MILOKE-619576 format. One line per 8 residues: number of its first residue (from 0); their letters; for each residue x, y, z of N, C-alpha, C. Coordinates in pm, whole numbers, m for minus. Layout:
BEGIN
NUM> A> X/Y/Z/X/Y/Z/X/Y/Z ~ ...;
***
This chain:
BEGIN
0> MNVHVNGG> m2786/m355/m2487/m2716/m286/m2378/m2731/m137/m2395 ~ m2773/m66/m2292/m2785/79/m2295/m2665/140/m2224 ~ m2603/239/m2290/m2490/307/m2229/m2520/456/m2222 ~ m2462/521/m2119/m2493/661/m2094/m2366/734/m2052 ~ m2350/855/m2099/m2233/934/m2065/m2259/1014/m1938 ~ m2158/1014/m1846/m2163/1098/m1726/m2291/1081/m1646 ~ m2324/959/m1613/m2440/945/m1528/m2481/802/m1503 ~ m2415/705/m1566/m2455/566/m1543/m2597/543/m1589;
8> RPGDPAGV> m2673/468/m1512/m2811/439/m1550/m2898/564/m1542 ~ m2999/577/m1627/m3088/693/m1620/m3152/702/m1481 ~ m3155/821/m1427/m3220/840/m1298/m3131/816/m1178 ~ m3004/773/m1199/m2913/756/m1086/m2896/889/m1014 ~ m2923/896/m883/m2897/1020/m810/m2748/1037/m789 ~ m2707/1158/m756/m2567/1178/m719/m2537/1092/m597 ~ m2424/1030/m596/m2389/944/m484/m2353/804/m533 ~ m2371/706/m448/m2326/569/m476/m2415/503/m581;
16> IDFAFLDE> m2349/441/m679/m2421/368/m783/m2483/242/m724 ~ m2602/208/m769/m2668/84/m730/m2622/m26/m825 ~ m2514/m93/m788/m2458/m199/m873/m2547/m322/m863 ~ m2611/m359/m974/m2703/m472/m973/m2633/m604/m940 ~ m2505/m610/m966/m2427/m733/m949/m2340/m728/m823 ~ m2372/m640/m730/m2286/m622/m613/m2270/m750/m532 ~ m2377/m827/m516/m2367/m952/m439/m2265/m1047/m501 ~ m2260/m1049/m633/m2162/m1135/m701/m2020/m1088/m673;
24> IIALRHDL> m2000/m957/m672/m1867/m902/m644/m1826/m930/m500 ~ m1920/m919/m407/m1889/m950/m267/m1853/m1098/m252 ~ m1925/m1184/m320/m1893/m1327/m316/m1754/m1353/m373 ~ m1720/m1282/m479/m1586/m1293/m536/m1481/m1248/m435 ~ m1508/m1138/m366/m1413/m1089/m266/m1392/m1193/m157 ~ m1500/m1257/m113/m1489/m1360/m10/m1409/m1480/m60 ~ m1425/m1513/m186/m1348/m1623/m244/m1199/m1590/m245 ~ m1166/m1468/m285/m1025/m1427/m285/m970/m1426/m143;
32> HRHPELAF> m1053/m1385/m48/m1009/m1382/91/m983/m1523/143 ~ m1065/m1617/100/m1051/m1755/145/m924/m1820/88 ~ m876/m1768/m25/m760/m1828/m92/m651/m1724/m113 ~ m594/m1668/m6/m491/m1565/m20/m359/m1624/m68 ~ m282/m1541/m137/m151/m1586/m187/m48/m1477/m165 ~ 73/m1519/m130/181/m1425/m102/238/m1365/m231 ~ 324/m1266/m213/383/m1193/m324/447/m1284/m428 ~ 411/m1260/m553/460/m1332/m671/419/m1480/m673;
40> EEKRTAGV> 330/m1518/m579/275/m1654/m581/126/m1652/m616 ~ 75/m1537/m659/m69/m1516/m674/m124/m1570/m806 ~ m91/m1693/m840/m133/m1748/m969/m284/m1771/m975 ~ m339/m1828/m869/m484/m1851/m869/m557/m1717/m875 ~ m514/m1622/m792/m579/m1492/m787/m574/m1424/m923 ~ m456/m1425/m985/m442/m1362/m1117/m533/m1428/m1220 ~ m544/m1560/m1211/m631/m1632/m1305/m777/m1595/m1288 ~ m821/m1582/m1163/m960/m1542/m1136/m986/m1402/m1192;
48> IARYLLSY> m895/m1310/m1166/m910/m1173/m1215/m920/m1172/m1367 ~ m829/m1243/m1432/m828/m1246/m1579/m959/m1301/m1635 ~ m1012/m1405/m1575/m1137/m1465/m1626/m1253/m1367/m1616 ~ m1263/m1297/m1506/m1371/m1200/m1491/m1357/m1087/m1593 ~ m1237/m1037/m1610/m1216/m927/m1703/m1247/m969/m1847 ~ m1208/m1089/m1883/m1239/m1140/m2018/m1390/m1150/m2036 ~ m1461/m1193/m1933/m1607/m1205/m1944/m1674/m1069/m1957 ~ m1606/m962/m1913/m1660/m827/m1925/m1630/m766/m2062;
56> GYTVQEGI> m1545/m832/m2140/m1514/m782/m2273/m1382/m709/m2285 ~ m1298/m716/m2185/m1167/m650/m2189/m1065/m737/m2263 ~ m965/m670/m2318/m847/m739/m2368/m753/m756/m2250 ~ m709/m877/m2226/m636/m907/m2102/m498/m963/m2133 ~ m399/m912/m2061/m261/m961/m2070/m216/m1005/m1931 ~ m176/m1130/m1918/m129/m1183/m1790/23/m1193/m1787 ~ 77/m1216/m1666/219/m1244/m1650/309/m1122/m1659 ~ 257/m1004/m1637/339/m883/m1643/394/m855/m1503;
64> GGTGVVAT> 525/m849/m1493/587/m833/m1362/567/m955/m1275 ~ 568/m1071/m1335/548/m1196/m1262/406/m1244/m1274 ~ 318/m1198/m1187/179/m1243/m1188/81/m1129/m1213 ~ 130/m1015/m1260/44/m901/m1284/m50/m922/m1401 ~ m164/m852/m1395/m266/m860/m1499/m300/m717/m1544 ~ m305/m696/m1675/m345/m566/m1729/m460/m588/m1827 ~ m567/m510/m1809/m685/m521/m1896/m709/m386/m1963 ~ m742/m388/m2091/m769/m264/m2163/m905/m271/m2230;
72> LKRGRGSK> m968/m155/m2240/m1097/m144/m2308/m1098/m9/m2380 ~ m1107/m12/m2513/m1106/110/m2593/m1245/136/m2648 ~ m1287/262/m2639/m1416/302/m2692/m1400/432/m2771 ~ m1470/442/m2884/m1472/565/m2963/m1337/598/m3022 ~ m1321/726/m3057/m1198/771/m3123/m1108/852/m3032 ~ m1144/864/m2906/m1065/944/m2813/m925/890/m2794 ~ m830/981/m2775/m689/940/m2760/m645/933/m2614 ~ m728/979/m2521/m688/980/m2380/m688/838/m2324;
80> RLGIRADF> m595/816/m2232/m579/683/m2173/m569/698/m2021 ~ m654/626/m1950/m661/633/m1804/m618/502/m1741 ~ m526/509/m1647/m484/390/m1573/m541/390/m1432 ~ m594/275/m1390/m639/257/m1251/m579/127/m1200 ~ m521/130/m1081/m447/15/m1029/m509/m40/m901 ~ m509/m172/m888/m545/m241/m764/m437/m345/m736 ~ m410/m372/m609/m313/m475/m572/m387/m599/m522 ~ m321/m716/m522/m395/m837/m486/m315/m941/m409;
88> DALPITEE> m199/m906/m352/m124/m1004/m273/m165/m998/m127 ~ m133/m1104/m54/m168/m1117/88/m42/m1111/175 ~ m61/m1133/304/47/m1122/403/70/m1254/476 ~ 192/m1277/527/220/m1398/605/170/m1382/749 ~ 37/m1381/765/m27/m1362/895/m134/m1470/912 ~ m146/m1524/1030/m250/m1621/1059/m378/m1548/1099 ~ m484/m1570/1025/m608/m1497/1047/m676/m1539/1177 ~ m731/m1439/1248/m802/m1463/1373/m934/m1387/1376;
96> TGQPFTSE> m1003/m1379/1262/m1128/m1303/1256/m1250/m1388/1284 ~ m1242/m1518/1258/m1357/m1605/1277/m1464/m1589/1171 ~ m1433/m1523/1061/m1530/m1505/954/m1559/m1639/885 ~ m1678/m1656/828/m1708/m1783/760/m1622/m1808/637 ~ m1562/m1703/584/m1474/m1718/468/m1328/m1694/507 ~ m1294/m1733/629/m1157/m1720/679/m1059/m1791/587 ~ m938/m1741/583/m833/m1798/498/m818/m1948/519 ~ m811/m2020/408/m785/m2163/411/m638/m2194/385;
104> NAGVMHAC> m559/m2091/365/m416/m2107/341/m343/m2075/471 ~ m298/m2177/540/m241/m2160/674/m128/m2057/675 ~ m139/m1963/768/m35/m1864/785/m36/m1752/683 ~ m139/m1745/599/m148/m1640/497/m286/m1576/507 ~ m290/m1442/498/m417/m1371/519/m419/m1241/440 ~ m536/m1207/389/m557/m1074/333/m584/m979/450 ~ m475/m935/512/m485/m849/630/m467/m702/596 ~ m469/m670/467/m453/m531/426/m565/m487/332;
112> GHDGHTAI> m654/m580/297/m768/m545/214/m743/m545/66 ~ m635/m611/22/m608/m614/m122/m714/m694/m198 ~ m775/m791/m131/m889/m861/m193/m1003/m763/m218 ~ m1021/m668/m126/m1123/m566/m142/m1089/m467/m252 ~ m962/m427/m261/m921/m335/m368/m947/m398/m505 ~ m919/m527/m515/m942/m598/m641/m1091/m603/m673 ~ m1173/m634/m573/m1318/m640/m593/m1372/m504/m636 ~ m1321/m397/m577/m1364/m262/m612/m1338/m234/m760;
120> LLAAARYL> m1218/m264/m805/m1183/m233/m943/m1258/m323/m1041 ~ m1282/m449/m1002/m1360/m537/m1090/m1505/m489/m1100 ~ m1562/m439/m992/m1697/m385/m997/m1704/m266/m1092 ~ m1607/m177/m1080/m1602/m61/m1170/m1580/m106/m1313 ~ m1494/m205/m1332/m1464/m253/m1468/m1590/m305/m1536 ~ m1669/m382/m1465/m1791/m437/m1525/m1891/m326/m1557 ~ m1911/m236/m1463/m2009/m129/m1485/m1968/m41/m1602 ~ m1840/m9/m1610/m1792/75/m1720/m1809/5/m1854;
128> AEEVAFEG> m1787/m126/m1856/m1802/m201/m1981/m1948/m213/m2023 ~ m2039/m224/m1926/m2179/m252/m1959/m2267/m128/m1964 ~ m2231/m23/m1891/m2327/85/m1869/m2281/225/m1910 ~ m2154/244/m1944/m2102/379/m1964/m2036/392/m2100 ~ m2070/499/m2171/m2000/534/m2295/m1886/627/m2260 ~ m1772/607/m2321/m1659/697/m2301/m1578/702/m2428 ~ m1488/798/m2435/m1403/816/m2552/m1258/802/m2509 ~ m1196/692/m2544/m1057/671/m2506/m1034/528/m2462;
136> TLVLIFQP> m930/508/m2381/m890/373/m2341/m875/363/m2189 ~ m940/262/m2134/m921/226/m1994/m806/126/m1985 ~ m715/148/m1891/m607/53/m1864/m617/16/m1717 ~ m661/m104/m1689/m680/m150/m1552/m562/m238/m1512 ~ m492/m198/m1408/m367/m262/m1367/m390/m337/m1236 ~ m376/m467/m1239/m389/m550/m1119/m248/m597/m1083 ~ m199/m546/m971/m57/m559/m937/m30/m661/m826 ~ 70/m745/m845/113/m837/m738/214/m771/m646;
144> AEEIGAGA> 247/m840/m539/367/m814/m458/381/m673/m406 ~ 270/m609/m369/282/m476/m308/342/m485/m169 ~ 306/m591/m96/348/m601/44/499/m609/61 ~ 570/m654/m40/717/m657/m30/779/m545/m113 ~ 696/m455/m164/745/m339/m235/812/m370/m367 ~ 771/m479/m431/841/m522/m553/752/m529/m676 ~ 619/m535/m658/531/m560/m771/523/m447/m871 ~ 508/m323/m822/499/m209/m913/627/m195/m994;
152> KAMIGQGL> 740/m207/m926/869/m195/m994/886/m305/m1098 ~ 840/m426/m1066/852/m537/m1160/768/m514/m1284 ~ 646/m464/m1267/560/m439/m1382/616/m326/m1469 ~ 663/m220/m1402/722/m109/m1477/848/m155/m1550 ~ 926/m240/m1484/1048/m292/m1545/1023/m378/m1667 ~ 905/m437/m1675/869/m516/m1793/788/m435/m1895 ~ 804/m302/m1887/747/m216/m1990/600/m184/m1973 ~ 550/m180/m1849/408/m155/m1825/358/m34/m1901;
160> FERFPVDA> 423/80/m1881/369/203/m1938/413/227/m2082 ~ 508/148/m2130/541/151/m2272/442/65/m2351 ~ 406/m48/m2295/311/m138/m2361/167/m91/m2346 ~ 139/m27/m2232/4/21/m2203/12/167/m2157 ~ 35/259/m2250/55/399/m2213/m69/457/m2144 ~ m45/543/m2046/m154/614/m1979/m116/761/m1963 ~ m217/846/m1964/m194/988/m1938/m188/1016/m1789 ~ m253/932/m1711/m252/944/m1565/m288/809/m1505;
168> VFGLHNWP> m242/786/m1381/m270/660/m1314/m315/688/m1171 ~ m418/612/m1127/m476/633/m996/m484/500/m921 ~ m479/507/m789/m496/390/m704/m564/432/m576 ~ m602/334/m494/m663/366/m365/m627/262/m260 ~ m650/300/m134/m631/208/m23/m741/232/80 ~ m796/124/132/m891/137/242/m816/177/369 ~ m887/246/461/m819/290/582/m909/271/704 ~ m877/174/791/m951/156/916/m940/281/1004;
176> GVAAGRFG> m1045/306/1080/m1045/422/1167/m1101/547/1103 ~ m1124/540/972/m1188/650/898/m1330/603/862 ~ m1427/691/877/m1566/653/853/m1584/585/718 ~ m1658/476/715/m1674/395/595/m1731/477/480 ~ m1666/464/365/m1716/528/245/m1678/674/228 ~ m1607/731/324/m1560/869/309/m1423/867/243 ~ m1390/972/169/m1267/976/91/m1170/1081/142 ~ m1041/1045/139/m935/1138/175/m842/1161/57;
184> FVAGPAMA> m805/1286/36/m715/1322/m74/m602/1406/m19 ~ m480/1377/m62/m362/1450/m17/m279/1488/m138 ~ m263/1616/m164/m174/1661/m271/m32/1664/m218 ~ 65/1619/m298/203/1611/m253/228/1482/m178 ~ 324/1479/m84/355/1356/m11/234/1303/65 ~ 193/1180/34/73/1122/95/105/1002/182 ~ 211/928/147/257/816/228/409/819/230 ~ 467/761/334/610/776/359/694/676/280;
192> SVDQALIT> 821/714/262/920/617/214/945/516/325 ~ 1004/403/291/1037/303/393/1174/243/364 ~ 1261/247/463/1393/185/456/1412/98/579 ~ 1513/11/573/1540/m79/684/1688/m77/720 ~ 1716/m100/847/1854/m111/893/1867/m232/984 ~ 1973/m307/964/2009/m419/1051/2138/m380/1123 ~ 2129/m367/1254/2245/m326/1333/2289/m444/1420 ~ 2415/m480/1409/2471/m584/1494/2573/m520/1588;
200> VRGKGGHG> 2540/m520/1717/2630/m466/1818/2713/m581/1874 ~ 2845/m571/1859/2935/m679/1901/3014/m636/2025 ~ 3013/m723/2125/3090/m696/2246/3182/m813/2276 ~ 3194/m847/2403/3274/m961/2447/3192/m1037/2548 ~ 3161/m1162/2515/3078/m1242/2602/3145/m1276/2734 ~ 3063/m1311/2831/3120/m1346/2960/3013/m1393/3057 ~ 3055/m1415/3181/2964/m1460/3286/2885/m1342/3339 ~ 2756/m1363/3361/2672/m1256/3412/2715/m1207/3549;
208> ASPHEAVD> 2790/m1289/3621/2837/m1249/3754/2962/m1163/3748 ~ 3026/m1157/3632/3151/m1081/3618/3144/m987/3497 ~ 3056/m890/3501/3038/m802/3385/3163/m720/3352 ~ 3249/m697/3454/3369/m617/3430/3469/m690/3340 ~ 3453/m821/3326/3542/m898/3240/3488/m912/3098 ~ 3371/m857/3074/3306/m867/2944/3281/m727/2888 ~ 3235/m722/2766/3185/m598/2706/3041/m627/2668 ~ 2948/m566/2741/2807/m605/2732/2735/m539/2614;
216> PVLASASL> 2705/m613/2508/2636/m555/2393/2488/m527/2422 ~ 2433/m592/2526/2293/m565/2562/2280/m424/2616 ~ 2371/m386/2706/2368/m252/2762/2392/m148/2653 ~ 2488/m174/2566/2516/m82/2456/2395/m68/2365 ~ 2325/m178/2339/2207/m175/2254/2093/m98/2319 ~ 2078/m116/2450/1973/m43/2521/1995/107/2512 ~ 2119/149/2528/2152/290/2515/2128/339/2372 ~ 2163/255/2276/2145/291/2135/1998/310/2101;
224> ITALQSIV> 1913/222/2152/1770/232/2121/1716/367/2167 ~ 1756/409/2285/1713/540/2335/1772/652/2251 ~ 1900/640/2219/1969/745/2144/1912/762/2003 ~ 1867/653/1943/1814/660/1807/1694/754/1798 ~ 1619/765/1908/1503/854/1906/1543/1001/1905 ~ 1668/1030/1936/1715/1169/1931/1731/1217/1787 ~ 1736/1124/1692/1749/1165/1552/1629/1248/1511 ~ 1510/1199/1543/1389/1273/1506/1378/1404/1584;
232> SRNIDPLE> 1410/1399/1713/1392/1518/1797/1502/1622/1781 ~ 1622/1580/1735/1734/1674/1732/1805/1687/1597 ~ 1781/1596/1504/1849/1604/1374/1756/1633/1257 ~ 1624/1629/1282/1526/1653/1177/1453/1784/1206 ~ 1433/1863/1103/1357/1987/1115/1223/1958/1184 ~ 1189/2032/1289/1062/2006/1359/939/2015/1271 ~ 949/2086/1157/836/2097/1066/829/1982/966 ~ 928/1894/969/929/1775/884/885/1653/966;
240> TAVVTVGS> 867/1540/896/823/1418/962/923/1305/937 ~ 953/1230/1041/1037/1111/1028/995/1011/1136 ~ 1014/884/1105/985/778/1201/1105/686/1210 ~ 1153/661/1332/1259/564/1356/1204/461/1454 ~ 1185/339/1407/1127/234/1492/1221/115/1500 ~ 1254/76/1623/1327/m50/1645/1221/m156/1668 ~ 1200/m240/1568/1093/m338/1576/1136/m474/1627 ~ 1268/m496/1635/1316/m628/1676/1451/m612/1744;
248> IHGGAASN> 1469/m684/1856/1599/m690/1924/1620/m832/1975 ~ 1733/m890/1940/1763/m1028/1980/1907/m1036/2027 ~ 1925/m1100/2142/2060/m1122/2191/2058/m1206/2317 ~ 2146/m1302/2325/2155/m1385/2445/2053/m1496/2449 ~ 2080/m1591/2542/1990/m1705/2556/1968/m1745/2701 ~ 2046/m1687/2791/2035/m1724/2932/2051/m1598/3018 ~ 1991/m1599/3136/1994/m1481/3223/2130/m1456/3284 ~ 2214/m1558/3289/2344/m1541/3355/2460/m1542/3257;
256> VIPESVEL> 2431/m1515/3130/2535/m1512/3028/2529/m1381/2952 ~ 2640/m1308/2946/2649/m1188/2862/2683/m1234/2721 ~ 2599/m1206/2624/2622/m1259/2489/2733/m1185/2415 ~ 2775/m1243/2305/2877/m1181/2221/2819/m1066/2139 ~ 2692/m1077/2101/2636/m975/2013/2485/m963/2032 ~ 2433/m852/1986/2290/m824/1986/2252/m770/1848 ~ 2138/m814/1798/2093/m771/1665/1967/m687/1677 ~ 1965/m571/1613/1850/m483/1611/1803/m463/1467;
264> KLTLRAFT> 1670/m464/1448/1613/m438/1316/1528/m312/1324 ~ 1552/m220/1230/1486/m91/1231/1407/m69/1103 ~ 1302/12/1114/1235/66/997/1241/217/1006 ~ 1270/281/893/1285/427/888/1190/483/783 ~ 1119/590/816/1019/646/724/1031/798/717 ~ 1004/850/597/1011/995/575/924/1032/456 ~ 894/1160/444/813/1208/332/896/1274/223 ~ 1020/1314/256/1104/1380/156/1237/1307/143;
272> EEVRARLE> 1300/1322/27/1429/1258/4/1537/1320/93 ~ 1523/1447/128/1622/1512/215/1621/1450/354 ~ 1503/1431/410/1492/1369/542/1534/1223/535 ~ 1497/1156/428/1536/1016/410/1687/1002/410 ~ 1757/1091/339/1903/1087/333/1964/1117/469 ~ 1900/1206/545/1950/1240/678/1942/1119/771 ~ 1833/1045/764/1821/923/844/1929/823/806 ~ 1954/810/677/2053/713/629/2193/748/677;
280> TRVPALAR> 2220/875/700/2350/919/750/2360/904/901 ~ 2254/944/972/2262/952/1117/2251/816/1186 ~ 2172/726/1134/2155/596/1202/2287/521/1213 ~ 2362/501/1104/2492/432/1119/2590/507/1207 ~ 2594/641/1194/2689/719/1273/2659/706/1422 ~ 2533/715/1458/2494/704/1598/2517/563/1652 ~ 2487/462/1570/2506/324/1613/2652/297/1646 ~ 2742/343/1559/2884/317/1581/2937/393/1702;
288> SQAESFGA> 2897/519/1714/2950/599/1826/2896/550/1960 ~ 2770/512/1965/2713/460/2089/2781/329/2129 ~ 2800/240/2033/2866/113/2063/3007/135/2114 ~ 3080/224/2047/3219/250/2085/3229/309/2225 ~ 3128/386/2266/3131/446/2400/3122/341/2509 ~ 3079/220/2475/3073/109/2570/3184/8/2547 ~ 3277/40/2456/3384/m53/2424/3343/m160/2326 ~ 3226/m147/2266/3176/m243/2168/3190/m185/2028;
296> SAEVKYRR> 3140/m257/1930/3141/m208/1793/3004/m234/1732 ~ 2975/m165/1623/2846/m182/1557/2866/m194/1407 ~ 2804/m294/1350/2800/m311/1204/2658/m277/1158 ~ 2646/m192/1057/2516/m146/1010/2498/m183/864 ~ 2391/m255/836/2352/m284/697/2224/m207/670 ~ 2233/m107/586/2121/m16/559/2066/m47/421 ~ 1936/m76/414/1876/m112/286/1759/m20/255 ~ 1769/48/142/1660/135/99/1544/51/47;
304> GFPAVVNH> 1424/91/84/1304/26/34/1246/105/m80 ~ 1121/147/m68/1063/225/m176/1033/367/m131 ~ 1023/459/m227/1013/602/m195/875/641/m144 ~ 863/767/m108/735/820/m63/636/827/m178 ~ 509/810/m145/400/830/m241/377/981/m250 ~ 409/1038/m365/394/1182/m385/288/1205/m492 ~ 171/1247/m450/61/1271/m543/85/1398/m623 ~ 48/1392/m750/62/1508/m837/m54/1605/m811;
312> EAETAFVR> m22/1732/m807/m119/1835/m769/m243/1833/m860 ~ m222/1837/m991/m335/1849/m1085/m424/1727/m1080 ~ m364/1608/m1078/m443/1485/m1078/m517/1467/m946 ~ m454/1507/m835/m522/1500/m706/m642/1593/m703 ~ m624/1714/m755/m736/1809/m761/m847/1756/m851 ~ m810/1687/m959/m909/1635/m1052/m996/1527/m986 ~ m932/1428/m924/m1011/1319/m865/m1088/1368/m743 ~ m1033/1463/m671/m1108/1520/m558/m1232/1592/m608;
320> DVAERNFP> m1219/1668/m717/m1333/1738/m774/m1440/1639/m821 ~ m1397/1528/m881/m1492/1424/m922/m1571/1376/m801 ~ m1503/1350/m690/m1571/1303/m569/m1666/1409/m515 ~ m1621/1531/m509/m1704/1637/m452/m1830/1663/m535 ~ m1820/1642/m667/m1935/1667/m754/m2031/1549/m761 ~ m1986/1432/m722/m2068/1313/m741/m2115/1247/m612 ~ m2070/1295/m498/m2112/1239/m370/m2172/1349/m283 ~ m2254/1312/m187/m2314/1411/m97/m2209/1489/m19;
328> AGTVIADF> m2247/1608/24/m2157/1691/105/m2110/1615/228 ~ m1984/1628/259/m1927/1561/375/m1862/1429/344 ~ m1883/1378/222/m1820/1251/185/m1669/1267/173 ~ m1626/1381/121/m1483/1410/111/m1437/1474/241 ~ m1335/1416/301/m1281/1467/428/m1199/1592/400 ~ m1233/1700/467/m1173/1829/436/m1024/1836/469 ~ m983/1774/578/m846/1791/628/m774/1658/643 ~ m792/1569/547/m727/1439/554/m575/1457/551;
336> RPRTASED> m505/1387/639/m361/1406/653/m283/1290/594 ~ m156/1313/556/m72/1204/504/m58/1091/606 ~ m28/971/556/m6/853/640/141/814/635 ~ 196/768/749/337/730/753/359/585/716 ~ 253/512/681/270/380/619/324/402/478 ~ 360/292/410/426/303/280/355/220/175 ~ 379/253/49/309/190/m64/397/196/m188 ~ 410/83/m259/496/87/m378/427/146/m500;
344> FAYMLQAR> 303/194/m485/242/275/m590/328/399/m615 ~ 417/429/m521/511/541/m537/586/532/m669 ~ 625/410/m709/699/394/m834/614/433/m955 ~ 485/402/m951/399/438/m1063/384/590/m1072 ~ 379/657/m956/367/802/m957/498/869/m997 ~ 608/800/m985/734/852/m1038/740/839/m1190 ~ 668/739/m1241/671/714/m1385/564/792/m1461 ~ 449/818/m1397/338/886/m1464/267/977/m1364;
352> PGAYVFVG> 201/1082/m1411/121/1165/m1322/6/1084/m1264 ~ m40/1123/m1147/m152/1051/m1088/m173/1085/m942 ~ m254/1005/m877/m285/1028/m735/m327/899/m668 ~ m299/891/m540/m337/778/m456/m443/827/m359 ~ m555/757/m354/m675/799/m280/m695/709/m159 ~ m753/762/m53/m786/684/65/m938/676/80 ~ m988/558/116/m1132/541/142/m1148/479/280 ~ m1234/539/361/m1254/490/496/m1311/350/499;
360> NGEGAPLH> m1259/266/591/m1305/129/607/m1394/113/730 ~ m1412/222/807/m1490/214/930/m1405/174/1048 ~ m1469/161/1164/m1397/122/1285/m1361/m26/1280 ~ m1253/m61/1347/m1211/m201/1350/m1061/m212/1364 ~ m1012/m334/1356/m869/m360/1373/m789/m293/1263 ~ m665/m257/1292/m582/m188/1193/m534/m281/1083 ~ m480/m221/979/m416/m298/872/m304/m384/929 ~ m283/m499/869/m177/m594/905/m201/m661/1040;
368> SPHYRFND> m323/m653/1090/m360/m722/1214/m428/m854/1179 ~ m408/m960/1259/m479/m1085/1234/m630/m1072/1255 ~ m673/m959/1314/m815/m934/1338/m876/m837/1237 ~ m795/m792/1142/m844/m694/1043/m955/m753/957 ~ m1058/m672/929/m1167/m713/841/m1192/m603/738 ~ m1186/m640/612/m1226/m546/507/m1377/m529/514 ~ m1424/m406/494/m1565/m374/504/m1630/m379/365 ~ m1713/m479/340/m1777/m493/208/m1866/m373/173;
376> DIIAPAAT> m1906/m297/273/m1993/m182/247/m1921/m72/170 ~ m1788/m76/164/m1718/31/93/m1690/m4/m53 ~ m1726/m126/m96/m1701/m163/m235/m1779/m72/m329 ~ m1907/m52/m304/m1990/28/m394/m1945/174/m402 ~ m1923/243/m288/m1877/382/m302/m1741/396/m368 ~ m1648/306/m337/m1515/315/m398/m1522/285/m548 ~ m1600/183/m585/m1617/153/m728/m1687/267/m800 ~ m1780/333/m731/m1846/450/m789/m1746/560/m821;
384> LWVRLAET> m1651/583/m730/m1548/684/m757/m1471/651/m883 ~ m1432/523/m901/m1359/485/m1022/m1446/505/m1147 ~ m1573/470/m1139/m1662/489/m1254/m1672/636/m1290 ~ m1698/721/m1191/m1712/864/m1217/m1582/926/m1266 ~ m1471/879/m1211/m1340/927/m1257/m1320/892/m1404 ~ m1348/767/m1440/m1326/721/m1577/m1415/795/m1677 ~ m1543/807/m1646/m1633/870/m1742/m1604/1020/m1755 ~ m1551/1083/m1648/m1513/1224/m1656/m1382/1242/m1731;
392> FLS> m1283/1161/m1697/m1152/1170/m1759/m1160/1139/m1907 ~ m1243/1043/m1944/m1252/998/m2084/m1374/1051/m2157 ~ m1431/1159/m2107/m1549/1214/m2173/m1509/1313/m2283;
***
């Protein structure tokens, strides 16, 4: 086996590595896609990941944070330790892509590309083990249960960074609508926090023909939905960002019956803890006052989810520099903006310095759509970024 520092195989030009085993990695990705598993149920997936890593020569520990897998590879006498994370859980969505490797697990689909993230890191893992000399320790983190915001916290809670210390940790996510293989970097807040609210508006049921004898929670809820949008426009600094979305409203069963209650489900997103706290204060206050103005009442159950992804300045600059030095001009997007979607990698960035990277997936259906397709063409460039990051960080 020939190994080389800071350059992979002799003669590799700057840019995407020519992975000799790429077809095998793509086939693996298709296998994972065909057999998706929901959060904390990813036993088959975790087993497949562990077997591949063992065959590459890594020391592998399974069952961390439920179904998490951590692989380590130490070379030389260097003391630096680099963590790279990929997630591998799927979503409760029925696939409608028509691909030949469509999900065989009814009602479950890799609609966010976590099968692709796993394939990317496995490609980098093999290349680093077979082709690159480095000084230090690689810590590869394969995380379950990202979609429910619980996997990162579970792994950290079981001593992830005490058992496998790292100086910095990095992760990535594919992004539809961004040109395939191009990279986006955001220093500071990169993805939003996510919280949820369940609002139950209670009135007095009655006959649809006699609304004056009832207290209509549907009307009160309709007014509340409109009023909730005033939080962003009138209670949040115009230079800040917040999202208030009513994603579900249920009440009543017949056109001529005024129901007793209506239930609304909300998602709330922000980039800072100050704005997040403001949303948590204003949503219940507005819900109660709006309901009372109609003679109804409102019960609010507010549940915090996970915090914003806040990239560390130095680590973001480091990985961006790696990309700019190793890929052709234009590969790094100059003005990539934060995303208001959410990611539980936030917990890892609270525990250790690091950065979360975006890689374009090309045009196509958005994340979490039954029509979403991960683009296999981005495996090689994304894996190349991890290889170049590792050999630079551990050189």
